[in-house]
N, C-alpha and C positions, 0 to 999 in steps of 0.2 A: 264315761260322761262326756269328755271332750270329743270322742269320736261320734257320739250321737248328735252333738250340736253341729259338728262339721257336716254331717250327712244332711241334717235339716237345712242348713244354709245352701248346700249344693243344689237340693231339690228346689228350693225357692228361686235360685238363679236360673235354672233350666225352665222353671215355670214362666218367670218374667220374659226370658229370652223368646220362648215360644209365643207368648202373648204379643210381644212387639212384632215378631215376624208375622203372625197370622193377622193381627188387627191394625198395625201401624205401617205396614210396609208400603201401602198405596197412599199414605197422607203426606202432605208436604211438611218440610221443616218450617220452623219460625221464619227463618230468613227467606224461604221460598214463598211462604205466606205473605210476607211484607212486600216481596217483589211483585207478586201477583196482584195485590191489592193497589199497587201503584199504577197498574196498566190502565190506560185510557180505553183501550178496546181489548175486551177479554175474549179473544178468538184466536185459535190455532190456524195460521195461514193455509196449512195443508188440508184442513178440513172444510175450507170455504169452496163452495160449488157455484155460488151466484153473487155478483156484485151489482147493486142497483144504486145509481148515483143520479141526483137531480140538482142541477146548477143553473142559475139564470134562465129558468124556464125550459131548459133542454134536459131531456132524460136519456140516460145511458144504462143499458142493461147487458151484462157480460155473463156468460155460462161457461162452465168447464165440462168438456165432454172427452172421455178417454184421455184425460191428461192435458188436453189442449183448450185454451180459451178462445171463445167466439163471441163477437158482438151480435146481440139479437135485436136491439133497439137502439137508435132509430133505423138502422140498416143491418142486413144480415151479412157479416163480413168477418174476416180473420182478425183477431186481436193481437196486438203486439205483446208477446209473452214476456218480454223483458220489463216493459213498463208496468204490467200488472204485478209481476212478482216483486218488483221494487216498491210499489205502492203497498202491497200486503205485508211485506216484511217491515216496512216503515212504521205502518200503524200498530204492528205487533209489538215494536219496541218503544212505541210512544209512551212517555210517562206523565202522570198528572203532576201539575205544579201545585195547584191549590184545589180544594173541594169546598163548594158553597152549598150547604143544605137548605132545605125549605125554612128551617128555624132560623138560619143565618140571614136569609132574605127577609124574614118577617121582622127580625130585630132591626134591620137597617132600612126597613120600609121600601124593600125593592121587590120587583116582580120579574117574571120570565122575560118580559119584553125589554127590561133594562139590559138583558144579556143577549138580546137579539133572538130569542127563542120563538117570538110570535111570527117573525119573517126570517127565518134562518138563511144564511149565504148559500148553504148546501145541505143536502140530506144524503146520508150513507146507509144502505141497508145491506147486511151481510147475512147470507144463508148458508147452512150446511149442517149435516147430521140431524136433521129433523128439528132444527132450531133456527130462528131468525132474530136478529137484533138490529134496531134502527137508531141512527145517531144524528142529532142535529147539530150542525156547525153554526154557531151564532156570531156575535160581534167580536171584533178585536179589542183587547183591553187597551184603555187609555194610558196605562202606566207603564207597561212593558210590552215586549213582543210575544204577546200571547193571544189565543183565541179561545172562546168558550165553546165547550162541547158538553152535550147532555144526552144520555141514553133516553130514548123516547119514553120507556116505561118506568124510568126512575125519576126521583125528584132532585137528585143531586146534580149540580153543575160543576164541571171541572174546567181548569184552564190548562191548555198545552201549548207547545211551541207553535207559532203561527206559520212555520213552514209546512204545516199540514194543508193550508190553503193551496200552496204551490204543487202539492202532490195530487190534489183532486183536479181532474181535467176540466177546463173551462169550456171545451167543446168535445162532443163525442168523437169527432175526427182525430183527436189527439192520441186516442188509444188504437186507432186503426193501423194495421200493418202498412208501412210505407213502401215495401218492396213492390216495384212494379211487375217483376217477374217472381213466380213462386218455384220455378223449375230448377233443377240441378242441371249443369251442362251434360252430365253423363246420362241424364234421362231423355235427352231431346234426340230424336232419331231422323227428324227431318225438319226443314224450315224453308220458307219462301219469302222473298222481299219483292214487293210490288211498288214501283215508283214511276215517276214520269218518263224516265228514259228506258224503261223495260222492266222484265220480270226475271228473277233469279230464283232457282229452286235447287236445293242440294239435299242429299239423303245419305245416311250412314248404313254401310252394309254390315252384315253379320260379323265380318272380319274386323270391323272397326274403321275400315277405310271409308272416307267420305268421297262422294262422286257428284259432280255437277249434273243435274238431270235437265235443266232448262236455263237458258235458251239453247244450249248445245249440250251434248253428252261428252263429258271429259273427266279426267281424274282431278280431284280437288286436293288442296294442301291441308292435311289434318291440322298442321300447326296454325295455319291462317284462320281456319273455321273455329278452331278452339279459342284463339285469340279474340275473334269476333264475339263468340258466345260469352266468354268470360268478361268482355267489356260491357255487354248488354245486361247480363243478369244482375249485377249490383246496382242498377239504376234505381233511384228512389223517387217517389211522388212528392212533389213540392207542395201541392195543395189539392184537396178534394173540392170540386166545384158544385156538382149537384149529383144526387142519386136518383133522380126521377127525370131524365131528360126526355123532352117531348119533341124537340126540333133540333136535329143534328145540324142543320144549316148554320145556326148561330155559332157553332164551334168549328165550321168547316169540316165536319165529319161526314157530310153527305157526299162529298167528292174529296176524300183525304189526300193529303200530300203523299202519303206513303202507307203501306200495310205490311205488317209482319205477321206471319202465320207460323205456329210452333206445333209439331206433332210430338207426342211423348210415347214412351213404351206402351204397347198394347192399346194405343188410341188410333182409330181409324179416321177420325175427324179432328181438325186442328182448332186451336183457340186463336183468334185473330186480333191483333191490336191495331187500331185505326189511329193515325196520326194526322190531326187537323191543322188549323191555322195558328198563327202565333197568338198567344194569350195577351189581351190588351193591357192587363195590370202587371204584366211581367215582361221585362225587356228580353229575356232569354229563355222563355218558356213556350211550350206548345200544348194545345189541348189533345188528350188521348182518351180512348175508350176501348175496353175489351168487348168483343163481339157477344161474349157470354154474360156481360154484366151491364147494368144500367147507369153505372157511376161514370161521370166525366171528370177527369183529373188534369192537372197541369204538371208536366215534367220539364226537364232541361231540353233545350233544342239540340243538346249534344247527341240525343237519340237520333235525330236526322242525319247528323254527320256520320254516325256509326253505320246507319243504313245506307248510306250513299257509297259504300265501299265498291270500287270497281270490280267487275266480274273477273277480270284477269289477276287480281290480287288473291283471289280465293282459289285459283287453279294452282296445281302443284308445279313446282320448278324442277322436279325430277323428270328426266327424260324417260325413264322406265322404272317399274317397281321390281324388275327382276334383280336378283343378287348374283353378281359375277361367278361365284364359286358353284352356283347351281346350273349354270348354262352348259348344255351338253351338245348343242348343235348350232353351227354357224353357217349361214348361206349368204354368199355375195353373188349379185347378178348385174349384168349389163347387157341388155338385149337378150340374145340367145346364149351368151356366154355366162357360164355358172361355175363358181368355185365354192366347193362345199367341204365342211369339216365336221368331224365327229369326235368327242372325247371318249376314250376307251376306259375300261374299268380300272386300269392302273393310272388314270389321270393324265395320260398323254394324249395329244391331239393327232388325229390321222386325216389325210386329205382323202376324200371320197371321189370327188370330180374335180377336174376332168380325168385324172388318173388316180389310182389308188397308191399313195405314197405316204411315208412318214412326214409329218408337218412339224414345224418349228414350234414347239409347245409354248415357249416363252413368248414368242411373237403373237400367237393367237390369243394366249391369255391377256396380253397387253391390249389387243384390239377389243376383247370382251370387256375387260375392266374400264377401258376408256369410255365406251358407249354406256355401260351400266352405271358409271359414276358421274356422267356429264349431266349439267343442268340446262334448263331452257332459259335462254337470255331474253327472249321476247316472243309474244304471241303475235304473229304478223297478220294472219287473216283466218276466219272461220267461214263455213258454208261457201268454200270456194267452188266455183264451176269453171273458171277460165284458167285452167292449169297451165297452158302454154305461157302466159305472162309471168308466171312464177318459175318457169324453167322445168316443168315436170312432164312435158309431152314431147319426146320421152325424158326420163330423169337421167342424170349422169350415170348413176348406179343405184343399187339398193342393198340394205344390210338387214338380215334377219337373224334374231337370236331366239333360241328356245330351250327350255329346261327339259324337254322331252325329245325323242327322236321321231315323233309322229309329225309329218309334214302336211297334214291335211288342213291346218289352220291357215287362214288368209289374213293379210295385212289389215283388213277392215275390222278385225276382231281385237285389235291390239288394246284398245281402252278397257274392254271388259275381260279379256282372257289374260290372266296373269302369268300363264306358262309360255307366252309368246310375245315378242316385240319386234316390230319391223318398221324401217324407215326408207324413204327414198330421198336422195340427195339431188338438189337442183343443179342445172347446168349453169346457172348464173354465177358469176364470180363473187366471191364474199365482198361485203362492203363493211368497212370499220371492224373487221375481224368477225363478222356475223355470216354464218353459212345458213341457207335455207334448207329445211328438211320437211318432208311431208310425212306425218306421223300416223294419220288415219285417213279416213275417206273424204274428210272435209277441211282439215285444219293444216295450216303451215306455221312452223316454229322457226325461231332463230336460234342457233346453236353456235358454239365456238368453231371458227373456221379450222382449227387444228384437227377436228374430227375427220375431215376428208383425208388427212395424211395418213390415217390408219387403214384406209381401203385401197388396196392395189389388186387389180384384176389380173395381174400376171401370175399364174400358179407357181412359177418358179420362186417368187418372192417369199412364198410361205413354206417351201420345201425345208425339211430338217437339213441343217448344214453338214451333218455327219454323213460321209460318203462310205466309209468302210468301218466295220466293227468286227474284226476276225480274231478269234483266239490264236495265240501264237502257236499252240501245239497242233494247229490244223495246217500249218504251212509246211509243204513237202518239198517245194521247188521254187527258186528265185532266179528270174533272168532278168538282166539289166543291159540295155543296148543304148548307147549314147552316140548321138550324131551318126547313126548307121555304121559305127565302127565295130570292132570285134565285140561279141556278146560275152558278158560275164554270167556264168550260169552255176548255181550252187543247188546241191541236192542234200535233203536231210537224211543222215544215216541213223537208222533206228537203233543199230548196235551201239555205236559210240554216243548216240544222243547229241550229235552236233552236225552242223552243216559242213559238207565237204566240197571242194572245187572241182567242177567237171570241166569248165572251160574258163580261161585258157589253161592248157595243161602245164603243170610244173609250178603253178602259182600257190601262194599260201593265203588262207583266209585271214582277214583283219577282224577279229571277233568284237572288238569294241565298236568299230565302225558299223558292223552288221547290227549290232544291238540298238545303236541310234536309228539306223535305217528302219528297223522292224518297229520300234516304238512310234515312228512318225507315220508309216504307211498303214499299219494295222488300225490306227485310230484317225484316219484321214478325214479332214473336215474342208469344206469349201469356204472361201471367203465371200463369194457371191456367185449365183447361177446367172449365166448369161443368155443362153438361147437353148431351145429344145429342137431337135431334128435340123440342125443347120444344113443349109443347102450348099454352101461353099466352105469346106473345111480349111481351105487355103487362107481364107480371111483371118483364121486364127493360128495359123502356122501348124495346123494338125493333119494337113495332107501328107507332109513329111516331117513328122514329129521330131523334136530335138532329143527326145528320150522316149524309150518304150520299156516299161516295167512290167514283168508278168509274174504272177504269184500261182503256183499250183497248189490247190488245196484238197483237203479231204473232209469227210463227214459233212455236217450241216452247212458248212460254208460254201459247198458247191464244187464245181470242177476247177475254176480258177477266176482270176480277175487280171485284166490288162489295163494299165494306166498309161495314157498318152500325154506327153508334155509338149506344149506348143510354144508360140511366140509371146513376146512381151505385151501385157495388157495395160501397162501404165500403173501409176500409183503404187509401185513396188509389187505388182502382181503379174503372174503369167497364165496363159490359158492352158486348160487341160480338159481331159475327157475320159471317162471310163468306158472302154469299148463294150458295145452292146447296149449301153443305156442311152446313148446319143443325146446327151446333154452337156453343153459346154459350160465349164465353170472356171472361176478364177482361184488360183492358189497363190498363197503368199510366196514371194521370190526365195525367201529363206528356206521355206519348206521344200521348194523345188531344188535348191542347192543340196539340201541333206539327201533327198531321194537320188540325186546324181552324183553323190560323193563315192569315191573309190572304195570298194568293199574288201579289196585285196591288198595284201602287203606288197610294197614295191619290189620288183625283181632286182636282185644284185647285178650291177653293171660289171662285165668282164674287164679286169685290170691288166694292161700291158706291163710286163715286168722290165724294170730298169736294168742297166748293165750290172749294177752293183747286185741286183737281185738274181742275175743270171751270169755269174763269172766265167763260166765254161764257154760262152760265146765270145768273151774277149781274148781268150787264148787260142782261138781257132785262126789258122793262117789266112791271110787274105787271098782271095781268088784273083 
């Protein structure tokens, strides 16, 4: 019996639960019903697609299309999304304070006009999802901070917070977008500024680099252009003056003080902003009008200040866009004289002209880095035709850098060709630390005077300081002649794996001195190259050298090398030359001393015996 009762109760619970789930799941709870009943405006803000407001004889109609709000009346324009969403969510949360029915009014002998419904302060009509509701906003309550509201199709009048009146725009322009510009900086691909002192136009390349297109062709500063655009785009409209202008003259827009044209992505034609005269009623405002619109507005005259930016402030301060590590070719020229370098695959620099030699890689890298990292201190002149007055006819010298080995490019291509950069250096002396350089076909720049110090037209200046780099096992013979005295000659004995003394006979090798000598000469480096193919060796003491050192070699090192040491060069240096290379260079005096050091052990000096050491002589009879 108990089991039957339990089963029946279980079935009843399941049935009740199913009923609640199927029939009551979409109904509101009592609390929800009470909260909904207290709403003054029974609309879901997300469902509203049109707002119609009439106040003080002015009508405002806004419509939502594809999630964005637009003003349709009294003018077709973008609406301020933030203000509209704020309005909708305010009225969605607005609660009734009191409700006055028709019966209440009858009992108190009151009519609709007593609540201002015969001539309402405003009317709001909300439409969405095939339904529309209109609300009349009447008088303010005399007893508290309330205003009366009535849904047009209902008899009940409710009182709500009078903040509602502040949320309803008093003029249609209050809900218009105040942004003077609707573009994003990243969407602008070109702009132009026309003003009394000239015309500026700049465009952005596919690489993102900005270039000045008019009045000259030059590289632009991406940072300066970005800063200009980011200062312009946030500007706001202070006041809408008229939407149906007939006479531009009244606003100074027939002959504007300035014009700003903007091109956007995939746009062949720009939209142009005309900037007219100062607004009479505003001390710091000017009239403006977009060419694509009829509205005349007032904006801050800070706009004019931004558009008065000097051309040179928009130009890049970088001397070149080349990155130093990418440069593979360097060419220095003065008249017919050319010094040319090429970076090999292993990252070392090699001199190509005037002779093929190893170059000082650190020195060439420093030259390239200095020019690539240098900035433009000043823009001296553009559209130059009188080159002699700037010291470029002819120039002192020229510098060319390239990231390729193709030498068909010309200096006139430098502003557009990013693989090449070239400059001519003026013959005029620097003033106040500023050196003049010609960077393209028409422009003269001012750069740091120290740049000239990196350019030396003497090929010897760039030669690698390393003179010899010989493996020790390739040395077969060593000959050392000092001051034309007896020669010391050593020969490598392959059997004993050591050097033996050939001359002078009877002498013994000093192994430690030889080791120091070899370590110095096999990695010999010059302190400075002096002259190539000298006409007078006597000038350097090399006609009769103080020392002649010969190395007999095997293998890839060649037949041999002969080093001549000459006279004093000053500053702790001596002159020297490798025979056959005909280049006089300087060696450190200490290096010279090591190379001239004795390689043999000192020969024992014969000792005369004393009488004590030779007693037999004392016992001999006197003659």
